[in-house]
N, C-alpha and C positions, 0 to 999 in steps of 0.2 A: 868341582868347588862352589861351595855356594855363591851366589849376584851379592856383589856388595848390595850394600844400605840406600838406596837411592837418597839427596839431599831429602834434608824437610819441606821446601816448601815443593819437592812432586808428593811429596806426601799429601801433603794439604791439597795437593790440585786435584790427586786419583780421588781421597774420598768426598770429595765438593759436591759429586752429582744427585745425592738421596736429599741430604740436610739444605740444599739451594735448593731442588724440586721441594720442599716437604716448608722452608719460608716464602716463598715465593707463593706457595696456595695459599700460606697464612695472608702475606700480603695481600692478595686478590680478596680474598675474604671480607679482609677490614676496610679495601679502600672503595669495593662491593656495597658493606653491609655502616661502616663506620664505626662496627665496634671492636675497640684496640686490643679485647680481650683474644680475639685469636689470631693477632701480632707475636702474643705473649705465648700463646698455646703452640705454637707452629714452632715462635722461636725456640722455645727451650728443648723440643721436643729435639729440635734440628740442632743446637748446640751440643744436648748429651751423645747425642750420635757420633757429633766429632769428635768430642773427648773420649767418648767409649772406644774410636777408631782408634786415635793416635795410641792411645797407650794397647791397642793391639800392634800397633807399626812398628813399633820403638820398645815394646817390652821385649827379653828373651823369649825364643820357642817354648817352653814346657811353663809359662807365664801366662804368654797369648790373651790367652781363655780368658781371662780377668776382665782385658776391655770388652768382650760380650756379657763377660755378669752386669759389670760397670751399667753396661747404656738396659738390658735386661731391668736392673733394678732403678734403673733412675730415669726408665722413663713408663714399666711397666708399674712399678710406684707410683707414680705422677697418677694411671690412670685411673687406677683404683685406690689409691688414699686420696686426690686432691678432684678426682674428676667426678668420681665415685663416689665416695666418702662423703665429703668435703661440700664439695659442690651438689649433693646427692641425685646426681646423673645415673640413668640406669646404660651402663657400660656394654651388657654386656647380648648379647645375640637377639633377644626376645624383647630389650629397653628396643634396638632397631626396628624389628617391629612394630611396636605398639607406637613409637615415634612417625616412623610412614603413615602408618593410620591415621594419626591426629594431623597429619599434614606439617611436624615440625621441623624447620632443622636448625638442628642440636646438637649436642651430645654424641652417642653414639651413631646416629647417621653423616654425621663431618667423619665423624672417628671411621667409620664401614667403608665410605668412600674415600677418604684419602688413601689407609692402611691394608683394604682386604676389596677394592674395586677396577679404582682409577692406580692407584700408588702398584700394582702385582704388575702392571704395563712397564714398571720402567725396573723395582726391585724383585720380582715376582713373591716368593715367599718369605721375605727378610724378616715380614713382622713374625712370622714364628720363628725363626732361629737368634734375633736381636729383641725382640721390643715386646714378646708377649707375657702378663703377666704371670700364666697360670705357667710356662718355662721356666721362667724364674724365680719358682720353689724346686722345683721339675728338677733343673740345673744344681743342689744341694744334694739329688741322694746318689746312693753309692752305688746305682748300679751304669752307670756312662758306656758300658762296652756292651751293645748290642750285642744279642747271638744269634740275634736274622729274623727275619720276616716270620710273622705267620701264612699261613696258609690264604692266598692274595685275597678268597671269597671272604675273608674279617676285614679289609678291610672298609669292606659297603657298609658295615655296621653305622658307620660314623654319620652314613646316609638317613636311617633308621634316628639317630637322635636327632640327626635334624630337622625331621617331620615332623616327629616328638615339639620338638621348640615350639616348632611353627603351628604346630595342634594346643598348644598349652594359649599359645598366647589369641588362636583366634575365638577358643571356649573363654575365655579372658574378657574377648571382645564383643563379637558378636550373640554370647546365650548369657554372661554376666555382666555384661554393660561396662566392662570398665576403661575409662576414660584416665590418660594422661594429665595433670592437673600441676601444672607449673607455680603455681600459689603454693601448694602442701605437696613438697614432691619424697614428704616420708614414705611412701607407696616404694618409690622408683628406688629407696631406699635398699626398702626389705626384698623386691625384687630382687636389686644386682647381688647383696649379702648372701641371700639362699641361694643363686643363681652361683657365685663363686665357692661354697662350703660342699654344693653336690661338686663343682669340676674338679677341685683342688681334693676333694675326699676319691672322687672314682680314681681322678691321674695317680692317686701316690699308689692309692693301694693295686689297681693295675700295672706300677711301673713294680711294685714287688712280688706280683704273682710272673710275673714274667718278666723277672729282673732285668727291666730293659727301662731308662726311664724317662723313654718318648712314646711307650705302649698309646697314651690317652691318644696323643697327634695324630696317632698311624693310624688307629682302631675308633674311637668314641670321639672326638672333637666335631664339633659339628662344625662346624668352621672352614676350613679345608674343603668342603662343597663348594664354597664361592669361592676362598682363593685359588680354587686350581685352573679352573677357567681362563683368566686372565692370567695366570700365571706363565699358563702353557707359549704368551709369546712374549715374559717378559723380555726386554733387552738385556740385560747382566744374564748370564750364565757364566756357567765355571766351565774351563777350557783347558786341555790337556797339553802338552809338546810331545808329541813323539817322537821327536830324535833325541830327547830326553829322559824321557822314561826307558824303566828298564824291572818294568813289571814286578815290582817288588809285594805290591797288593797292600799297602800300609796303607794307602787315602779308602779304601776297600773294609779296611778291619777297626777303624777310626768314626767311620761314618754312621751318624747314631739315626738315621734316617733309611741305615742297610743299603744304599744305593751304591752297587757295582763299577765305582767312579772308574777305574780298569777298562774294563772294556769298551767304556768310550772315549775314550782315548784310545784305543789301541785302533779302534774305526776309526776315525782322523774326528769326529762329531764333539759339540758342546754336549755338555751334561742338562740335556733337553728331559729329566724327570722331573714332571709337576710336584715330586716328596724332596725334591733339594730344595733344604731351608737358606744358603746363602750363607750357614753358616762357619765357612772357612777351614773345619778342620781338616778336611781334607788339603787342602793345601798348605794349611801349618804341619803336616804330616809326612808330607813328599822331602826326601835325603835327599833328591836331586830335583826342586824345587820348579818341578815341571809344572804344575797348578795357575792357573792364575784363572782370577774373576774379567771377561771380556765382556764389554756393551754395544752391539750391534742385533739386529732386527732377525729374530727367525721366528720360525713355527713352532720350535720346540721337536723330542725329538721320542725315539722310545723306551718304554720304563724298563729298565735295564736292575733288579729287584734281588737280592742277598736273600733268600731265604732259609730258614735255619733248618737243622737235619731233622 
């Protein structure tokens, strides 16, 4: 028997931790700097997550994915459209390095600290599942059911991409003498546009080649090199109830990141893989509602991944 839907106040309460943490960070920055922009920025993101989370919770099972897509479009679109193009902030990884070298506490530095360094200690790789502007495009491609992982060595290609990104910035800064000029941000816009054209182009081509929407996330995206470290200690992880689970494997089949979710459940441990993006696909697919997201400290666990034949 399916569990009865909890009352609306309980749904709202359960969905508050991440939006509240983001809004609290915005309040802290606003009070510390006097810039009301931080209140608007993190308030908008918090409300977008709360709204999309409500759609996920209240929609029927077949339509729940639209709640996640709603957040991807609202947050990802805001990041790339407003902060990136309208405000001409380089929100790419290269922008993060350049702003750090310039000693600027702005745009990409704040974003990376909040979403990819400190935030993952609370919500793991939730950014990859719910807010990434690259995934906002990939989510609409037709190859949603992954055929499985390539051999594990291919996961290290992203480290090469990470080093290339760092190398490009090093050459621009130390060899060519490039400097961030906040009075003339046209160059920042070109960094952003060039980076995203390359990212989206590579992501779509890789998805088509491997018949897997998330192939870019698994093998080529450099961001997990940073994200996976704090994500291991994330408070929020998927957990299964062995008494309710009948080992049907539905959770494994729908996981876009190829996790063997049922194996974690069988062993009585939370899904400790740093490849988990907390997309909730496994929870939505479970016919016995044996999976849920729990919040408590731990240091992660083994990497049980489903490789393709």
